[in-house]
Structure formats: C-alpha cells, structure tokens
C-alpha positions in Angstrom: -0.2 -0.2 0.0 2.6 1.9 0.5 3.2 3.4 -3.2 -0.7 4.3 -3.3 -0.4 6.0 0.1 2.8 8.8 -2.0 1.0 8.6 -5.0 -2.2 10.4 -3.4 -0.3 12.0 -0.8 1.5 13.4 -4.5 -2.4 14.4 -6.1 -2.3 16.9 -2.0 1.0 18.1 -2.3 -0.3 21.4 -3.4 -2.5 22.0 -0.6 -0.1 25.0 1.1 0.1 23.2 4.9 0.2 20.1 4.4 3.5 19.3 6.3 4.6 15.4 6.1 7.4 13.7 8.1 8.7 10.5 8.8 11.1 9.1 11.3 13.8 8.7 8.8 12.3 5.7 6.5 10.8 5.6 3.0 13.9 4.8 0.6 13.2 3.8 -2.8 9.8 4.8 -2.2 8.8 8.3 -1.0 10.8 10.1 -3.7 8.4 11.7 -5.4 6.5 12.9 -2.2 10.5 14.4 -0.7 10.5 16.5 -4.2 6.5 17.8 -4.7 7.0 18.8 -1.3 9.6 20.2 -0.6 10.8 21.9 2.6 7.7 20.3 3.8 9.0 17.1 3.6 10.6 16.4 6.5 13.1 13.7 7.7 12.9 13.8 11.5 15.5 10.8 12.2 15.7 8.2 14.4 13.1 10.2 16.7 9.8 9.5 16.7 9.1 10.9 20.6 9.8 14.5 19.0 8.3 13.3 15.2 5.3 13.7 17.3 5.8 16.5 19.8 6.9 18.0 16.2 3.5 17.6 14.5 1.1 18.6 17.1 2.2 21.4 17.6 2.6 22.5 13.6 -1.1 20.6 14.0 -2.0 23.8 16.5 -0.2 25.9 14.4 -3.3 25.0 11.5 -0.5 22.4 9.7 -2.1 19.6 8.0 1.1 17.2 9.7 1.0 13.3 8.4 3.6 11.0 10.4 5.5 8.2 9.3 7.1 5.5 10.3 7.4 1.5 10.5 3.6 1.0 12.7 6.4 0.3 15.9 7.9 2.8 15.9 4.9 5.4 14.6 2.3 4.1 18.0 4.7 2.7 20.6 8.0 4.3 20.6 6.2 7.3 20.5 3.1 6.8 23.2 2.8 9.0 25.7 3.7 12.3 23.3 1.0 10.9 21.4 -1.5 10.7 24.5 -0.4 13.6 25.8 0.4 15.9 22.5 -1.7 14.5 20.2 -4.6 13.3 22.0 -4.6 15.0 24.6 -5.3 17.9 23.2 -7.5 17.0 20.4 -5.0 17.6 17.5 -5.8 15.8 13.7 -2.4 14.4 13.3 -2.3 11.3 11.1 -0.1 8.8 11.9 0.5 6.4 9.5 1.9 3.0 10.4 3.5 0.4 7.7 3.7 -2.9 8.2 0.8 -3.5 10.6 0.4 -7.3 12.2 2.8 -9.1 11.4 3.8 -7.8 8.5 8.0 -6.8 8.9 8.2 -10.9 10.5 11.7 -11.7 9.9 12.9 -8.5 11.6 11.5 -10.5 14.9 7.8 -8.9 17.7 10.2 -5.4 18.1 9.1 -4.7 14.2 5.4 -6.3 14.5 2.5 -4.6 15.0 0.1 -6.9 16.4 -1.4 -4.5 20.1 -1.4 -1.4 18.0 -4.6 -0.7 17.2 -6.2 -2.0 20.6 -4.0 1.1 22.4 -4.1 3.5 20.5 -8.3 3.2 20.7 -7.9 3.6 25.2 -7.1 7.1 23.8 -9.2 10.1 23.1 -10.5 11.5 20.2 -8.6 9.3 18.1 -9.7 6.5 15.4 -8.5 4.3 12.6 -7.9 3.2 9.4 -7.0 -0.2 8.1 -7.5 -0.4 3.9 -8.7 -3.1 3.1 -7.2 -3.3 -0.5 -4.3 -1.0 -2.1 -6.8 0.3 -4.3 -8.5 1.6 -1.2 -5.5 4.0 0.0 -6.7 6.9 -1.8 -10.5 6.9 0.0 -8.9 6.3 3.4 -6.4 8.9 2.4 -9.1 11.4 1.6 -11.6 10.2 4.7 -8.7 10.7 6.6 -7.8 14.6 5.6 -10.8 15.4 6.8 -11.1 14.5 10.3 -10.8 16.7 13.0 -9.3 14.5 15.3 -6.4 12.7 15.3 -6.2 9.3 13.0 -4.5 5.9 12.4 -4.4 4.4 9.0 -3.0 1.0 9.5 -1.4 -0.2 6.1 -0.6 -3.8 5.2 -0.9 -6.1 1.3 -3.7 -6.4 -0.2 -3.4 -9.6 -1.6 -7.6 -10.2 -3.3 -7.7 -12.9 -5.6 -6.5 -12.4 -9.2 -9.8 -10.6 -10.8 -11.9 -10.0 -7.5 -13.6 -7.6 -8.6 -13.4 -5.1 -5.7 -16.1 -2.9 -3.8 -15.4 0.5 -3.0 -14.6 1.6 -0.8 -16.2 1.3 2.2 -16.2 1.4 6.8 -18.2 -2.3 6.0 -18.4 -4.4 2.8 -19.2 -7.7 2.2 -16.8 -9.5 0.3 -18.0 -12.8 0.1 -21.6 -14.1 0.6 -23.7 -17.4 1.0 -25.1 -19.3 3.5 -23.0 -20.1 7.0 -22.2 -17.8 9.5 -21.1 -14.8 9.0 -17.1 -13.8 9.4 -15.6 -10.6 9.8 -12.1 -9.8 9.6 -10.1 -6.2 10.2 -8.3 -4.3 7.7 -6.4 -6.5 4.2 -6.5 -10.1 5.7 -9.9 -10.4 5.0 -8.1 -11.0 1.8 -6.5 -13.5 2.9 -9.4 -15.1 3.2 -11.1 -15.1 -0.1 -10.2 -17.7 -2.3 -10.9 -20.7 0.2 -14.2 -19.1 0.7 -15.9 -18.6 -2.8 -14.6 -22.5 -2.9 -16.6 -23.4 -0.7 -20.1 -24.9 -0.7 -23.6 -22.0 -0.8 -24.8 -23.3 2.2 -21.7 -24.0 3.6 -19.9 -21.0 1.9 -19.2 -17.6 5.0 -20.8 -13.7 4.4 -17.7 -13.3 5.0 -16.9 -8.6 6.0 -14.9 -6.5 6.5 -13.8 -3.4 8.5 -11.6 0.0 7.9 -12.6 1.6 9.9 -12.7 2.2 14.0 -13.6 2.0 16.8 -16.3 0.2 16.1 -18.9 2.9 17.8 -18.1 4.8 14.8 -20.7 3.0 12.1 -22.1 0.5 14.2 -22.7 -2.6 12.2 -25.0 -3.5 9.1 -28.0 -4.1 9.6 -27.7 -7.0 7.7 -25.1 -8.3 9.6 -26.0 -7.8 13.0 -29.2 -9.2 11.1 -27.2 -12.6 10.2 -25.2 -12.7 13.8 -28.9 -12.8 15.3 -30.4 -15.5 13.2 -26.9 -18.0 13.2 -26.5 -17.2 16.7 -22.8 -17.4 15.8 -19.7 -15.0 14.9 -16.4 -15.7 13.7 -13.7 -12.8 14.3 -10.0 -12.8 12.3 -7.4 -9.9 13.8 -4.4 -9.3 13.6 -4.1 -8.2 16.5 -3.2 -10.1 19.8 -6.3 -10.8 21.9 -7.0 -8.2 24.7 -7.7 -5.3 22.8 -9.1 -6.1 19.9 -11.9 -5.3 17.4 -13.4 -8.9 18.7 -13.6 -7.5 23.0 -15.6 -4.5 20.6 -17.3 -6.1 19.3 -18.7 -8.5 22.2 -19.4 -5.0 24.6 -21.1 -4.2 21.5 -23.7 -6.9 20.8 -23.6 -7.5 24.8 -25.3 -4.2 25.2 -27.7 -4.6 22.0 -29.1 -7.3 23.7 -27.5 -10.0 21.1 -26.3 -13.0 21.6 -23.8 -14.8 20.2 -21.1 -17.4 20.6 -18.3 -15.9 19.4 -15.7 -17.7 16.9 -12.3 -15.6 17.5 -9.1 -16.0 15.9 -6.1 -13.8 16.1 -2.2 -12.9 16.9 -1.3 -16.3 18.9 2.3 -14.2 20.1 4.9 -11.4 19.6 7.6 -14.1 19.7 8.2 -17.7 18.4 11.2 -20.0 18.7 11.3 -19.4 14.4 10.4 -16.7 12.0 9.5 -16.2 8.7 7.4 -14.2 6.7 4.1 -12.8 7.4 2.1 -15.8 6.1 4.1 -18.1 8.4 4.3 -16.1 10.8 -0.6 -15.5 10.6 0.1 -20.0 9.9 2.0 -20.1 13.3 -0.7 -18.1 14.8 -3.8 -19.8 13.3 -4.4 -16.5 11.0 -4.5 -18.5 7.5 -6.6 -20.3 5.5 -7.4 -23.4 6.5 -7.2 -21.7 10.1 -9.9 -20.6 8.9 -12.4 -22.9 7.1 -10.8 -25.9 10.4 -12.3 -22.9 13.0 -15.7 -22.5 10.9 -16.1 -26.2 9.5 -19.5 -28.0 12.0 -20.9 -24.5 13.1 
C-alpha cells in the first residue's frame, strides 16, 4: 500500500499547509512525495517522540501534519507524545504506520504491530483506518484528511485473488456471500480468505465481511450483518492483533449492549515471540490466522 500512499499524497501536495514527517524511513518509495513537497517533507531522523511532538505543534498552528514510520515505531515508541501532545489536545495529526500485524515478520517482535489499534483506541479523540485493498488507500486518505481528530492509518498489503472485483471503499463491505455463518476480518487480512471461502458450496460458505474503520462506535454494524449474527447466533472474528483489546472485545461489548446473544469464534495473533521467524504468511499460520485455520474453525458450526 506504500506506493498508493505516496501517489495519493503527491496529488495533495499543492496544499500549502500540508507537511509530511518521516522517521528516517521511506527510501526508494517516497522520493516523489519528497520532490513534490520540498521543504515541507521533513526527515525527523530516528527520533520518533520528537517527531510526534513537532507534528502536534504544527497541527496546533493549522498545518495538515502527516507522520510516517514502520508501524511499531509510529505508535509504541512515541505513545506518551501521542497521548499527551496529540489526543489530549484533540489535534488532527495523521499517524501512518506501515506494516501492520506481522508484515515485518523476519525482523522479529520489535517490528510486529499486533497490539497497535487496541492500544491507541484507549486514547480519546483518535480513530483508526485499516484499508482492506491497496485500491482503498486513496479513499481512506481522503476521508482521514477530513477528520478533525487524530488518525492512525494502518497500512498492510491487499492480497485479493486475481480478477476479484473490488467493491468501492466503505467502512464495512461484504466480500463473500453464502448461507453460512458471518465472518468479520479486520483490514487486509480479509483478502486472504476470499478464495478459500469462494470454493465452498453456497450452503457452507460464510458471509465474509471486512471492516476498515475503528472504533466500532463510529459506524456500528451493518443491519444485514447484525441480523445474520442474530439468526446464526455465532460469529467468527479474525484479526492480526492480540486478543486483549482487539476488535473482538469491542464487538462483544457492542453485541451485549444491544441484547444480541451469539457465540464468538476468535482468530487472533497468538504471540510476539516464536521459536522461528518467517514471512507474514508463516507467522499468520503459526497464530492460526491462515485460510485453512479459518476453514477448520468454522467447520461444523
């Protein structure tokens, strides 16, 4: 999604109030944006706490401030500055975390962003965008740029099957239809399940939904999805995020408050540390987030 990010921000570079700060990252990818912005493209160096505080000060002065880094260095290292300088003052700083989930797999737990949106959504005045497809990025950025509060943009990689007709961007989209139970996946993880579910018979095929904006209170559940949960009385949630503080926890509370009784099946990131490290796909499989694990989970429901 990084190319789509760069192309979209370049198209907005004629906004004289736009500034982009990077924590010494983006080489061989963001050079067109650097050229387009000139002195408004700032390499803040490996000093993420300072970078976020500077962005907060610039937003306070009316600048359209965007902050970019590898995901854990965008939210974990400068968490105090996001909390105190950005959200407590309700400043519209746009934090861009590249490589959500296990995207930087072989680099180990320091580079895994599997508690990011759960941690950030404990703060006030902040919302999260998790584009599902690469093609979502322009619409997500356009929407995020209009937010009057802080934004965390969690970038990953869309992995939809070849020839799949991508629906227009929306906070909620149904990607696969069937007569089976509803399945909700957060962000681009949803794209990895499309082929496996499409191969099932209609009677066994789940209804796969993807959510791209959090918290849940922003948009609630689509009426059709809530009705499916009420009908089947079971829901499966898949998220490349630890169980604590994740989307499933928020959904459970939401359903409880609305009097919806449903058993929840939860696929989530199991650990930061593994005996071996590999690609994102390998670590998803280790956590039971791969397509076969989803099929095994929903079998017999």
